[in-house]
N, C-alpha and C positions, 0 to 999 in steps of 0.2 A: 504494500500500500504506500502510495506517495501522496503527500498532502501539501497544499499551498499555504495553509494556516495550521497551527497546532490543533489536533483533534479536540483537546480539552476546551478550547475556546468556544466550541459548539455545544458543550454540556450545559444543561439547565438544572438548577436545584430550586425547587419551589416548596414553600411551607403552606400546606393546605389548612383548612379551618378546624383541625382537631389536634389536641396535644396529649390525649390519653389513649391507652390501649383500646383498639377497636375489637369488638367481638367478632370472631370468625365462626363459620358453621361448625357445629359439633360433630357432624356426620362426615367430615372429610376423611378420606382414606390416605394414610401416610405410608411411605416406604422409604427405606434408606436411599440416599442420593449419592451415587458413585462411591460405594463402599471401598475403603482402602485408599481413597483419594480425597474425598470430602467427608472426613470423619465428623460425626455429630450433626450432620445436616440431613433432614428428611424433606421429601417432596410430595405434594399432592397436585397432580397434573390436571389442568383445566382443558388444554388441548396441546397436541404435539404434531405438527405437520412434518417434522424431520423424519418420521417413519416412512412417509411417502416421497419426500424430497429432502436430500441432505442439506439443502440451503433453506429449508422451510422455517417458519416462525413457530414459537411455542409460548405458552403462558402457564404459570404454576404458582402455587403457594409454596414457599420454602420456610422451613422451621429450623432455626439454629439453636442447638443446645448451648448453655453457658460454656464459654471457652472454646467454641468451635472455630474452625478456620478453613477457608477455601483459597487454594493457591492462585497466583496471578494468571490472568488471561487477557487476550486482546479481543476487543469487540470488532467484528467484521461488519456489523450493521448496528442500528440503534438498539438500545436496551432501556427499558423503563423499570424502575423499582419504586413501589409504594410501601413505606414502612407502616405496618399495622400494629405491631406490638414490640416492646423492648428496645434494645439498642443495637443498631446495625452499623458496622464500621467498615468503611472503604478507604484503603490507603491511609489509615490513621484518623480519618475524619468521621465523627460519630453523628448518626442520624437517628432521630426518634420518631414516634408516631406522628403522622401527618406530613412527613417529608416525602416529596416526589423527586426522585433522582433520575434524570434522563442523560444517558451516556451516548456520545456520538461515536460513529465508526472510527476505529483507530485508537480509541482510548484503552488504557490498561489499568487493571486494578485487581487487588485481592480483597477478600471480605472476611470478617470475623464478627463475633459478638461476645462481649464480656459477660453479660447476664442472660443471654438468650433473646431471640426475637422471632417474629413472623413477618415475612414480606410477601408481596405480590409482585412477581417479576415476569416480564415479557421480553423476549429477544426476537428481533425481526430477521436475523440471520445468526446461525450458531457461532460460537466463539472459537478462537484458536488458543489452545492451552500453551502457556509459557513453561519453560523448564526452570525449576527452582533448585 
């Protein structure tokens, strides 16, 4: 990927009109997300077009246990994250309920949570994993 401007300059971070944990449906089905790689992270898929198209979009709830960590990756397309519960940390910056984080293609980040969190995430194109 080659960029005329730094990819991060196209990121958007918005604070929506809620500051406390949002209730999520109790009947969501959770499964470990990439065991052995993203330890302490579970997923509840809303849709996943990558099954039919390797460049397809997806959307899911992700639940991070306290102290969990996801290694760095590069976004090949836009990603949106809405923090619903807890503390969600990207590259050392903490986001709390009500934060909407939009990452532009070409941006890199790792994620973690100190106390645990639930996010709603959607990727328009799958990511490229970085080596750590």
